[in-house]
Residue, then its C-alpha position, 0 to 999 in steps of 0.5 A: m800905373k793902375r789908372a793907365i791900365l784902366y784907360s788902356l782897357l776901356i779904349f780896347l773894349f770900346g774902340i773909342a778914339s779921342c773925339k775932340e780934335d779941335n782942342d789942340n790950340d786951347f792951351v793957355q798959361d795963367p797970366e803972371e798977375e794970377n800967380t797967387p799962392s794958395q791960402t792953406e796953412t802948413p803946420d810943422e815943416e821939415e827944416p833943411s839940415p844944416d849939414d846939407e850944403a846947397q848945390p849951386s844952381l845950373g841955370l836950367k829951365a825945363i826945356d834945357i832938362a828935356n833936351d838933355i834927357k836921353a832915356g828915363w828909368n823907373i824904380g818901380n815897386t820899391l819906395e812906393a810899396l805899401d808896408g815898406e821899401t822891400a814889401w813888394g819883393n825888391p831889395q833896398i836901393n843901393t849904389q850898385y843898382i843906380a850905377g847900373i842904370k847909368a851904365a845901361g844908357f839911362n840918364a834920368v830916373r823917376i822915383p815913385c814914392s809913398w808918403d802917407q804911410y810914413i806920417s807920424d802925426r795925423a793932426t799935422n801930417e808930419i812925415e817921419s824924419a827917418w823916411l825923409d832921410r832915406v828918400d834923401e839918400v836915394v835921390g843923392m845916389v841918383l844925382a851922384e851918378d850925374m843923372y836927373a831924378i824925378l820924385n813924386i807922391h805916387w798912388d800912396g794908398g789913393w788918399l788924393e788920387n782917388n778923391i779928386g771929384t768935382a769939388s776940392g776938399p780943404e783937408l786934402l789941399d792942406k795935406q798936399k801942401t803940407l807934405w810937399t812943403q816938408i819934401a821941398n825943405k828936406l831936399g831943397h839942397y839939391n839943384e835943378r837936376l832933381l825935379f818934383a812931380g806933384l801926383n802920379e795918376p790922378n783919377a779926375g773925370n772920365e774919358w766917356g763922361s760928359s764934357s762939363e763934368n770932366k771940365k769940373a774935375m780938371a778944375v779941381l785937379l788944377e787946384y791940387e796941382q796949384a797947392f803943390v806948386d805953391a808949397v815948393r815955391s814958398t820954401d825959403i830955398d833958392n833951388n826950389k824957386t827955379r826947380t822944374l815941377v811936373v804936373q799930371g794930366p787927368h788919369t795921365s791919359i793922353n786923350m784926356t790931357k789933350d782935351y781938358m788940360n788947357e792951362l797949367p798951375a800959375d807959377p810965381s817963378g814965371d814961365g819955363y819951369m814946368m813939365v806935363e806928364v802922361h803915361y802909355y800902355d797901349p794896347s792893353d791886351y798886349t802890354i799888361m793884360e795877363e789872362d784871356g777873358a780878363w778884359s777882352t777875348y784874348v791876350t795878344f802876343f804879336w804886336g806890329k804888322p811885321y810880326h803878325q801870325g794870322g791868328n787871334r794872338d795878333c794885336t788888332w789896335g794900338e799899333e805903329s800908326s796909333m802909337l805915333s798919333q798918340l805921341q803927336k797929340m802931346q807934341t801939338k798940345f804942349i811941346n810945340k808951345g815950349i812945354p816939355v812932356i814926359i811919358g812917366e811910365f810905359g812898358a809892355y810885358p807879353e813874355d810874362h803872360v804866355s804860360k798862363n794862356v798858351t803853349f808856344s814853340d821855341a820859334e814862336m817864343e822868339i817871335v814874341r820877343e822880337s815883337r816886344r823888341y819892336w814895340y820898344e824900338c818904335f816907342t823910342k823912335y817915336s818919342r824922339q821924333t815927337g820930342v816926348i821924354p820916355f821913362v820905362w816902367d821896370t820893377g826888377e825885370l831888366i836890371n838886377r836890383a842887387n848888382g846893377e847888371v842887366n839881367t840874363g836875356k834882357q839886353y835886347i830890351i835895353d838896346a831898344l830903349t837906348r839906341 
């Protein structure tokens, strides 16, 4: 989320739109003869438990899964929390909460997850068995509700995401492959309803940097994503041979992904088992900016022309036409070519920021809420129109983490996301 916030901020400050509109048709997939696994060696690997009975394959490709997902959810600030699952204020994930997500109208759950802090042996990058068991348990809760699950390596302290650079490092490549080999072995008993996502928001390149440097950074990012693909496919588990894998564009920026992600990692399993991920937090002064003067002159609270109040709290960019245009870039670049795209995170939180910046009347607060509802409604509508798969970012605001019930006063957001 941090990378998406940064780039949304920069877009606001400079008013820069993508200037490379001629790249839409540059996307290519690696030819089959290039599907050669990377040469990094994996030390000790987590072996699948003999007690884990493998689920039978459903024969699903990425496009089948994309067509079946109606609305996606993020369990934010939990398994990815540094210092433990409950360190950022949320309780442990339980079955009531997972059932509540399903009851609210969602049928796919993204599970941001930390791994680096649970490495028990730095020499071999071996993950603690207790943590693998806990992640397995949470994935099982989601799949037991007949939903899809996407499990990733999240920011994870930035060990990889903040070190992409313009040249890959053998130690990082080895660590990426080693971690994913263990994860894939541990969770390989689940069928295609579990998807793996190699990274979160890779800090590759700079939207306002030179094209040549960004191309180099994209090539390095592709190496790390190739290590992820090779690790999963190299496990001796049938479900992992055709599991859909999700790869992230640079910074999960729509503009940078459109301009520079012109090929995907080579997949030994052939075409049709991969998705692309980007994130969306536009306009940042409305969605996530907390205080006046932090990134721009004012925090804004009134998004969408029907809700403008004629003052400095109205949004001035990133509104309806821009939102649709951004999603259409992913439709043209990938979806129209048979490659599904997930919006792995999106959200807007203006209500949280009112008290820090301004005093509104009850009537004005009602307009703030209506404007927020409209933002989510538009995003849901445009996602369906363009074919992207949206996963809303939530850290406990919308659904109660203890009992799975929609929190008081938040049903209007749930309705906007699931109608």
